N, C-alpha and C positions, 0 to 999 in steps of 0.2 A: 663722204666723210660725215655729212650732217645726219644722214640716215642712221649711221652707226651710233651716233651720240644721242639719238632720239630717245624719248622716254620709253619707247617700246622695248629697248634693250637695257637701258640703265636701271629701271625700276626692278625688273626681275633679278638682275645680278645683285643690286644693292640689298634686296630682300633676302636673297640667298646667303650672302655674306653676313648680313645682320643676324639672320637666324642661327648661323653657325657660331657667331660670336656670343650671342645670348646663351645658346646651349653650352658652349664651352665654359662660360662663367658659372652656370648652374652646376655643371659636372665637376668643375674645380672645387666649388664649395662642398659638394657631396663627397668628393674624394678626400678633402681635408677632414671633414667631420666624421665620416663613416669608414674611411679607409677601405672602401668597397672595391671589388675587382669587376672587370668586364663592363665598365662604364661606357665603353665605346658604343654599346648598343643604344644608348640614349640619343645618339645622333640620328637614329632612324626617324625620330619624331619630326625634326625640321625637314628632313629629306622627303618624308611623306607629305607634309603640309605644302612644301614647295611644289611637289609633283601634282598635287591636287589643284593648286592655284595657277601654276605657270607651265606645267607639262614636263615631259621627261628630259628634255635637253637641259633645262635649268636645274632640274633635280640631279642630273649627273654632275653638273658643276658643284652643286651642294655636296654631293658624295665625295668629290675630290677634295674640296675644302675641308670637309669633316675628317677625311683620312689624314690629311696633313696636320690638322689641329689635334687629332687623337695621338698621332705619333709624337708631336711636340710636347703636348701638355699632359697626357695620361699615361703613356708607357714609359717605364724606366729605361734609361736615365731621363728624368724629366727635363724639359727645356732644351731638348736636343732632338734633331730628326733621327739620329741613330737610335735603333731599338736593340737593346742588349740581349734579349732572350729570343731564341728561335720560336718558342711557343707564342710569344707576343707578336712576332712577325707573321706567324700563321694565323693568329687571331685577327690581325689587321687585314690580312689577305682575304680571309673569309668574310670579314665585315664589308670590304670593298665589293666583293661578289654579291653579297646579300643586298647591299645598298643599291647596286646597279639594277638588280632584278626587281627590288621593291619599287624603285622609282619608275621603271618602265611599266610594271604591272599596274601600279596606282594610276599613272597617267592614262594608260589604255582603258582602265575601268571608268575613270572620270570622263574621258572622251566618249566612250560608249554610252554613258548615261546622258551626256549633254546632247548628242546627236541622234539618239534613238527616236525613231518615229513610232507613233502608236500603231499597233497591229489592228487589223479589222475587228478582232474579238475583244480588244481592250475596252474597258468601261471607264469613262472619265466623268467625274461629277463637275458640273460647271457652276 
């Protein structure tokens, strides 16, 4: 039980949910001022940042939280999980798929950079 509550798990989850909350606030302001469509794509920014910092598992959590936030705050009828238009349902579905792929690819690329050992032909300046 103590291990589950350790900072190793709490900090990434808090960062993930905080990033989604901050992004939601920014997107709501943009939605009110610009009446723009397809703002759900803005959630890819925190998903990518979380994938870089904490890996794909936490990024998938961020994707799930972003999907719920988008359904509730961005798609009509607003402030309801119900999405009225089949087109918006499809958009959210494609976003979820894109977010999952982006989080996994970003985490794999960052992991590859972090653990890559120099090849014999690599030149490093000291």
